[in-house]
Each structure stands twice: as structure tokens, then as C-alpha cells.
C-alpha positions in Angstrom: -17.3 34.9 -23.6 -15.6 34.0 -20.3 -16.8 30.7 -18.7 -18.6 30.9 -15.4 -16.6 31.1 -12.2 -17.6 27.6 -11.0 -16.3 26.2 -14.3 -13.0 27.9 -13.9 -12.7 26.4 -10.4 -13.6 23.0 -11.8 -10.9 23.3 -14.5 -8.3 24.4 -12.0 -9.0 21.4 -9.8 -9.1 19.0 -12.7 -5.7 20.3 -13.8 -4.3 19.7 -10.3 -5.6 16.1 -10.4 -3.9 15.5 -13.8 -0.7 17.0 -12.5 -0.8 14.6 -9.6 -1.3 17.2 -6.8 -4.4 15.3 -5.8 -3.7 11.5 -6.0 -6.2 8.9 -7.1 -8.4 8.1 -4.1 -7.2 11.1 -2.2 -9.7 13.4 -0.4 -9.9 17.0 -1.8 -10.6 20.0 0.3 -14.0 20.3 1.7 -16.6 22.6 0.2 -16.3 25.0 3.2 -12.5 25.0 3.1 -12.4 25.6 -0.7 -14.8 28.4 -0.2 -12.5 30.1 2.2 -9.3 29.4 0.2 -10.8 30.7 -3.1 -12.9 33.5 -1.5 -16.0 32.4 -3.3 -19.4 31.3 -2.1 -20.2 27.7 -0.9 -22.8 27.5 -3.7 -20.1 28.2 -6.3 -17.9 25.5 -4.9 -20.8 23.1 -4.9 -21.4 23.8 -8.6 -17.8 23.2 -9.4 -17.7 19.9 -7.5 -20.9 18.9 -9.2 -19.3 19.6 -12.6 -16.2 17.6 -11.6 -18.5 14.6 -10.7 -20.2 14.8 -14.1 -16.7 14.7 -15.7 -15.8 11.6 -13.7 -12.9 13.4 -12.0 -14.2 13.2 -8.4 -16.9 11.4 -6.5 -18.8 12.2 -3.3 -18.9 9.9 -0.3 -21.8 10.5 2.0 -20.7 12.3 5.2 -17.0 11.9 4.2 -16.5 14.4 1.5 -15.2 14.4 -2.1 -12.5 12.1 -3.4 -10.5 11.8 -6.6 -11.7 8.9 -8.7 -9.5 5.9 -8.1 -9.4 5.0 -11.8 -7.5 8.2 -12.9 -4.2 6.4 -13.3 -5.4 3.0 -14.3 -4.8 1.8 -17.9 -7.8 1.2 -20.0 -6.4 -2.1 -21.2 -3.6 -4.4 -20.0 -0.1 -3.0 -20.5 1.6 -4.4 -23.6 5.2 -5.7 -23.7 6.7 -3.0 -25.8 9.3 -0.2 -25.4 8.0 2.6 -23.1 9.5 6.1 -22.7 8.5 7.7 -19.4 7.1 11.2 -19.7 7.9 12.1 -16.0 4.3 11.7 -14.8 4.9 8.5 -12.7 8.1 9.9 -11.3 6.5 13.2 -10.3 4.1 11.1 -8.3 7.0 9.0 -6.9 8.9 12.0 -5.7 5.8 13.2 -3.8 5.3 9.7 -2.3 9.0 9.5 -1.2 8.9 13.0 0.2 6.0 12.0 2.4 8.0 8.9 3.6 10.6 11.2 5.2 8.2 12.3 7.9 9.6 11.1 11.2 6.1 10.8 12.7 5.0 8.3 10.1 5.5 4.5 10.6 7.7 3.7 7.6 6.4 0.6 5.9 7.1 2.3 2.6 10.8 3.3 2.5 13.4 0.5 1.9 15.6 1.6 4.7 16.3 -0.6 7.7 15.8 0.9 11.2 19.0 1.7 13.1 18.7 -1.4 15.3 19.5 -3.6 12.2 22.7 -1.6 11.5 26.1 -1.7 13.2 25.8 1.9 14.4 28.0 1.5 17.5 30.8 -0.2 15.7 30.8 2.5 13.0 30.7 5.2 15.7 33.8 3.8 17.3 35.5 3.4 14.0 34.8 7.0 12.9 35.7 8.4 16.3 39.1 6.6 16.3 39.8 7.8 12.8 39.0 11.4 13.7 41.3 11.2 16.8 44.2 9.4 15.2 44.0 10.6 11.6 42.1 14.0 11.6 43.7 14.9 8.2 41.6 12.2 6.6 38.8 14.7 6.2 41.0 17.0 4.2 42.1 14.4 1.6 40.3 13.6 -1.6 39.9 9.9 -2.4 39.8 10.1 -6.1 38.1 7.5 -8.4 38.3 4.5 -8.3 38.3 5.0 -4.5 40.0 3.7 -1.4 42.4 0.8 -2.1 41.8 -0.7 1.4 38.0 -0.7 0.8 38.3 -2.2 -2.7 40.5 -4.9 -1.3 38.0 -5.7 1.4 35.2 -5.8 -1.1 37.2 -8.2 -3.3 37.6 -10.5 -0.3 33.9 -10.3 0.5 32.9 -11.1 -3.1 34.6 -14.4 -2.8 31.5 -15.5 -1.0 29.4 -14.7 -4.1 31.7 -16.8 -6.3 33.6 -13.9 -7.8 37.4 -13.8 -8.1 38.3 -10.1 -8.4 41.2 -7.8 -8.0 40.9 -4.4 -6.3 41.5 -2.8 -9.7 38.3 -4.4 -11.0 36.2 -2.4 -8.6 35.2 1.3 -8.5 33.6 2.8 -5.4 30.4 4.7 -6.1 27.9 6.9 -4.2 25.6 3.9 -3.4 24.1 1.4 -5.7 21.8 3.9 -7.4 24.9 5.8 -8.6 26.4 2.5 -9.8 23.3 1.7 -11.8 23.3 5.2 -13.3 26.9 4.9 -14.4 26.2 1.4 -15.8 23.4 2.6 -18.0 25.3 5.7 -19.1 28.2 3.5 -20.2 26.1 1.1 -22.3 23.2 3.2 -23.7 22.4 6.6 -25.1 19.2 8.6 -25.2 16.5 6.8 -27.1 18.0 3.3 -26.7 15.9 0.5 -25.3 16.7 -1.5 -22.2 14.9 -4.4 -20.5 13.8 -4.2 -16.9 12.0 -6.4 -14.5 8.3 -5.6 -13.8 7.6 -4.7 -11.1 11.0 -2.9 -11.1 13.0 -1.1 -8.5 11.7 2.5 -8.8 15.3 3.9 -8.8 15.8 2.3 -12.2 12.7 3.9 -13.5 14.0 7.3 -12.4 17.3 6.7 -14.2 15.4 5.8 -17.3 13.6 9.2 -17.1 16.8 11.2 -16.5 18.8 9.4 -19.3 15.8 9.6 -21.8 15.8 5.8 -22.4 13.1 3.5 -23.5 12.3 0.4 -21.5 10.7 -3.0 -22.1 9.0 -4.2 -18.9 9.5 -8.0 -18.5 7.1 -9.7 -16.1 8.7 -10.9 -12.9 7.1 -13.4 -10.5 7.8 -13.8 -6.8 8.4 -17.5 -7.4 10.7 -17.6 -10.4 11.9 -14.0 -11.0 12.2 -12.5 -14.5 10.3 -14.3 -17.3 13.1 -15.4 -19.6 10.7 -16.5 -22.4 9.3 -13.0 -22.6 12.8 -11.5 -22.4 13.9 -13.7 -25.3 10.9 -12.6 -27.4 11.6 -9.0 -26.6 15.3 -9.4 -27.6 14.3 -10.9 -30.9 11.9 -8.0 -31.7 13.9 -5.0 -30.4 17.5 -3.9 -30.2 17.9 -4.1 -26.5 21.2 -2.6 -25.3 21.0 -3.8 -21.7 18.9 -5.7 -19.2 18.9 -4.6 -15.5 18.2 -7.7 -13.3 18.3 -8.4 -9.6 19.0 -12.2 -9.3 19.0 -12.2 -5.5 16.1 -11.0 -3.4 14.6 -8.7 -6.0 13.1 -5.3 -5.0 10.1 -5.2 -4.6 9.0 -8.8 -4.9 11.9 -10.7 -3.3 12.4 -13.2 -6.1 15.7 -15.2 -6.4 16.7 -16.8 -9.7 17.6 -20.5 -9.7 20.8 -21.8 -11.2 19.3 -22.8 -14.5 17.7 -19.3 -15.0 21.0 -17.6 -14.3 22.8 -19.7 -16.9 20.0 -19.0 -19.4 20.0 -15.3 -19.0 23.8 -15.2 -19.3 23.4 -17.2 -22.6 20.7 -14.8 -23.8 22.8 -11.8 -23.2 25.6 -13.3 -25.4 23.2 -14.6 -28.1 21.3 -11.3 -28.5 24.1 -8.9 -27.7 22.8 -7.0 -24.7 24.7 -6.2 -21.5 23.5 -7.6 -18.2 23.6 -5.1 -15.4 23.3 -7.0 -12.1 21.9 -5.2 -9.1 23.0 -7.3 -6.1 22.3 -4.8 -3.3 20.4 -7.4 -1.3 22.7 -10.3 -2.0 24.3 -10.3 1.5 20.9 -10.6 3.1 20.0 -14.1 2.0 18.4 -16.2 4.8 20.5 -19.2 3.8 23.7 -19.9 5.7 25.6 -19.4 2.5 24.7 -16.4 0.3 23.5 -17.0 -3.3 26.1 -16.8 -6.1 26.1 -13.6 -8.2 25.5 -13.6 -11.9 29.0 -12.1 -12.2 30.5 -15.3 -10.7 29.4 -17.3 -13.8 30.2 -14.5 -16.3 32.8 -16.4 -18.4 32.8 -13.7 -21.1 33.3 -10.8 -18.7 30.2 -8.9 -20.0 28.2 -8.5 -16.8 28.3 -5.2 -15.0 27.9 -5.8 -11.3 26.5 -3.2 -8.9 26.0 -3.3 -5.1 26.4 -1.2 -1.9 26.4 -1.3 1.9 23.3 0.9 2.1 21.0 -2.0 3.1 23.4 -3.8 5.5 25.8 -1.3 7.1 25.1 2.4 6.7 22.5 3.9 4.3 23.7 7.4 5.1 27.4 6.6 4.2 26.3 6.2 0.6 29.1 3.7 -0.2 28.5 1.3 -3.2 30.7 -0.2 -5.8 30.7 -1.4 -9.4 32.6 -4.0 -11.4 32.4 -2.7 -14.9 34.1 -5.4 -16.9 34.7 -4.1 -20.4 33.1 -0.7 -19.5 35.3 -0.1 -16.5 37.5 2.6 -17.9 34.4 4.5 -19.2 32.6 4.1 -15.9 35.5 5.4 -14.0 35.7 8.4 -16.2 31.9 9.2 -15.7 32.3 8.6 -12.0 35.2 11.1 -11.8 33.4 13.7 -13.8 30.2 13.4 -11.8 31.5 13.3 -8.2 35.3 13.8 -8.4 35.8 11.8 -5.3 34.0 9.6 -2.7 34.1 10.7 1.0 37.4 9.4 2.5 36.2 9.1 6.1 33.2 6.8 5.3 35.2 4.6 3.0 37.9 4.1 5.6 35.4 3.5 8.4 33.7 0.7 6.4 37.0 -0.8 5.3 38.1 -1.0 9.0 34.7 -2.5 10.0 35.0 -5.2 7.3 38.6 -6.0 8.2 37.9 -6.7 11.9 35.5 -9.5 11.1 32.4 -7.9 12.8 30.4 -7.8 9.6 29.6 -11.5 9.4 28.5 -11.6 13.0 26.3 -8.6 12.3 24.8 -10.3 9.2 23.9 -13.5 11.0 22.0 -11.6 13.7 20.3 -9.3 11.2 19.2 -12.1 8.9 17.5 -14.0 11.7 15.7 -10.8 12.9 14.4 -10.3 9.3 13.1 -13.8 9.1 11.3 -13.4 12.5 9.8 -10.1 11.3 8.7 -11.6 8.0 6.8 -14.4 9.8 5.1 -12.0 12.1 4.2 -9.7 9.3 2.7 -12.4 7.1 0.7 -13.8 10.1 -0.8 -10.4 10.7 -1.7 -9.9 7.1 -3.4 -13.3 7.0 -5.4 -12.4 10.0 -6.4 -8.8 9.4 -6.4 -8.2 5.6 -9.3 -9.1 3.3 -9.8 -12.6 2.0 -7.8 -13.0 -1.2 -4.8 -10.9 -0.1 -1.5 -12.5 -1.1 2.1 -11.9 -0.2 5.4 -12.8 -1.7 7.7 -15.2 0.3 11.2 -13.6 0.0 14.3 -15.7 0.7 16.2 -12.7 1.9 16.2 -8.9 2.3 13.4 -7.1 4.1 10.8 -6.3 1.5 7.3 -7.9 1.1 5.1 -7.5 -2.0 1.4 -7.5 -1.1 -1.3 -8.2 -3.6 -4.7 -7.0 -2.6 -8.1 -8.2 -4.0 -8.7 -6.3 -7.3 -11.6 -4.4 -5.7 -9.1 -2.5 -3.5 -7.0 0.3 -4.9 -3.5 0.7 -3.4 -3.3 4.4 -4.1 -6.5 5.0 -2.1 -5.0 2.8 0.7 -1.8 4.9 0.6 -3.8 8.2 0.9 -5.9 6.9 3.7 -3.0 5.4 5.5 -1.0 8.7 5.4 -3.9 10.5 7.1 -3.3 8.2 10.2 0.5 8.3 10.1 1.3 5.1 8.2 3.5 5.1 5.1 3.5 2.5 2.3 4.7 2.5 -1.3 1.9 1.6 -3.8 2.5 -0.6 -6.8 2.1 2.3 -9.2 5.6 3.4 -8.3 7.2 0.2 -9.7 6.2 0.5 -13.4 6.2 2.9 -16.3 2.9 1.7 -17.5 0.5 2.3 -14.5 0.4 -1.4 -13.6 0.0 -2.9 -10.1 -2.9 -0.8 -8.9 -3.8 -3.4 -6.3 -0.3 -4.0 -4.9 2.0 -2.3 -2.5 5.5 -2.9 -1.1 6.0 -3.2 2.6 9.3 -2.9 4.5 9.6 -5.2 7.6 13.0 -4.0 8.7 11.3 -2.1 11.5 11.4 -2.1 15.3 8.6 -4.7 15.6 6.6 -3.7 18.7 2.9 -3.3 19.6 2.8 0.1 17.8 4.0 -1.6 14.5 1.5 -4.5 15.1 -1.3 -1.9 15.5 -0.3 0.0 12.3 -0.4 -3.2 10.2 -3.8 -4.1 11.7 -5.0 -0.6 10.8 -3.9 -1.1 7.2 -5.9 -4.3 7.1 -8.9 -2.4 8.5 -8.6 0.3 5.9 -8.7 -2.4 3.2 -11.8 -3.9 4.7 -13.5 -0.5 4.8 -12.6 0.5 1.2 -15.8 0.5 -0.8 -16.0 -1.9 -3.8 -14.9 -0.3 -7.1 -17.7 -0.2 -9.7 -17.3 -1.0 -13.4 
């Protein structure tokens, strides 16, 4: 016997919630709107919503409407340190969140992209214009892997500041750092292998894990000390870990920087337990110190570290120019890079090489770092003043990302949904783990044009937190 119409409607909405169409804490269509959309009576919709309440899928808020229960994606018990294979659920959610972040009308606290005022747009415009006038044929030529020799030479020079002594032939140009990380993991692991990652982790690494069908052990990472090397060692003893992806400088999302002793220890662990270290140093140039931090690769006496970086956070995100130092995997990485992309755009490589060569980059970095420090101080002051008591923030030593920890009565997915309704974007902590952790955290980008409008948006986020009802149970 067919189930009643109201039950079919309830089943349909519950399926949409489980598929992530309606996010935890999000408002679902009103009774009247659903009645029109489904061409059924208001009474039928009310019956369906009542059934969903009984199932614990949604809840009613007086005079506000119906909302998805905030606990839908929360784990029943704390996540365990063990290999996890992503089933795509978290990343389906992440893709929707990032899609929303592309709306030009939204204040973008969520996306890790600096506003144009922090990028050398005019210098690049002149460089590209000059190339197009004097060397128009540059657009007709392929720059095959490993990429532009002049750019690789300039990168080798820049990496002297990180403590690395490299030759241009040690470097392969990639389509940004994300591509470099993908190539690294393809070279060292196969489907079903286990890798260690920081937790919270850069969400791009989580997406790569999904695509390559890898398993991951999430190693806790604190804002003060970075990745927990005791836990990493325990994991390496228990499982066959092929690689560890680590960001030693200004980690995304929490801004941690490893001290010298930790760097030497993780290098030693990689040799002792036979896993490859993949270093993501995309924020390395944005240290607030006068002298940038050393890279792990600089102390890699056994030539086992794969180094990845790009100019996406400091020069031109849209140029998609990154690079990789593959060490013993270099030949394999270059092969994968050639097969996947054949060549990297010649114009953008040459424009960045010219920009680096003329000495303007260091002047640009000095100015940008100071602006980020000023923005960080302003951002933290506003959070202290307008967010609920108990809210904590990381204290990054570089980059432009802040990790915000809310009181555990406040759900960051609910905050995300409410903020989007008033034109404010943020990235909730759920996007930075495979195990549905960090429900009360979010990442905030402060590389914005900080004006009264930005101030007001951050104050509104604090107000939304203050208004969020306590979570029961």
C-alpha cells in the first residue's frame, strides 16, 4: 500500500537533508512556499513538517520557520585517530560552500584569496602589456614541462631566502600549489594507501584524497605548536603511512608555524618510519618577521622532502603559477605534469619571471605583510568586543587566515547559513576534516579592504552568534 502524500513529502525532504542540499542549521522553505512548489495543500505540508520534527530532521522556531537540526553532521563520539576514507559527502558540501563564496555581492571572509589591493596588479599589467607589444608570439608558443627556464631560475634565487640551495632543473612549474600537491601524492601513493595530514587540514588536500581514493590519518594540529608529532609517531608505528602532508609555515587554516626542534624531529620521523614528507609552503613568503622562516626542504639532508608552493597568495591567484621540487620523485612528477596539462601558460610564467627579476617583489611583500598585521590586530579586536564570551582566535605569525573557535553552544554551520542570508561569507570548520570535526570553528580571511563595511560585517557575525539559541542535549 502506498504511503500517504505527506509522508512522501517528508521522505523527499529528509533525503535532501542527507544529500546536503539543506545544510545543518539552514532554513527550509516555508509551509506556504512548499505548498506552492509541490502543488499540495498547506495542511499536507504541515503534516510532513510535523513528521520530520518527530524524526529529529528539522525543528520549528516560533515566528521564524523551520530549520534543519544542527546536529545532522556532528559525530556521536569524538573522532578517533585512525585511517579514514572519504565517501564524498564532506566534499559535496564543500563544493557548495565554495560555490557560494564566488558571489561578488558577498563579503568574502571565507575564501583564502587576497583582495586585489594586496597584489601587484599594476606591475603585472605593465609586464603583460610590454610582452604582448614586444613579443606577441609568446602566446603561440607552448612552454612544456618543466616550465620556463627564466622563471625556474628566479624561483631558485628566491628559495635561497628559505635556506634552499637549488638548481633550475630541480624545479617543475605547476598550475598552482593545489596541482603541485596532487602531483606529489600521485607520485608517492596509490589508491587505498594511507597518508597523514594535519587536522584541521587545508581543504584542498581533503579533495585530493577523495579524487585519488586515499585513506588519511588526521593528526591534531594546534595553533601554538603545529602538528602533534607524538601522535604522528604513534600513527606511523601502527599504520603503513606513505606520506605526510605538512605546512610548517603559517598553516592553513590555523596559522601555526613549527619551531626548529619540531622541524628536525619530523624530518627524523620520516626517515625512521619510511614516509615521504610533502611540504606545502604556499604561505612561506608571508611571514611577519623581517626574515622568512626556513623551509623543511632546507634541512632535508637525505633529499626525501617534496616541496610545493605557488605565487597564488602573494602575486596573482588567477595566473595559477606554482612549483614543485620533487627530489627523488622529480622524473615521475614531471611525467605526470606533462600528461595532465602538457604545458603551463607561457605569458603568465614570463610576466612573473620579469616581475621577480626587477626587484619589485620584495618591496611588495614588505608592504603587504605590514597591512596583514594591521588587519589581524583590527580583526581580533572586533572579535573580542562583539563575539560571545569564550570565543578564541589563533595568533598567526604570517599569512592572512584566522581560525576562530566559538563557544561549544554555537554551531558554525548555522552561523554560515545565517551569514549568507545577509551577504557575509565564511568557511565553517566542517570543511577542514574528513571526520565531521570542528563544528564550533570557522576560518576567516582578513586580506580584505578593511573599511567601515568590513567592520560592520564582522560585528554582524558577532551579533548572529549572540542570537543563536543554545543547543540542547
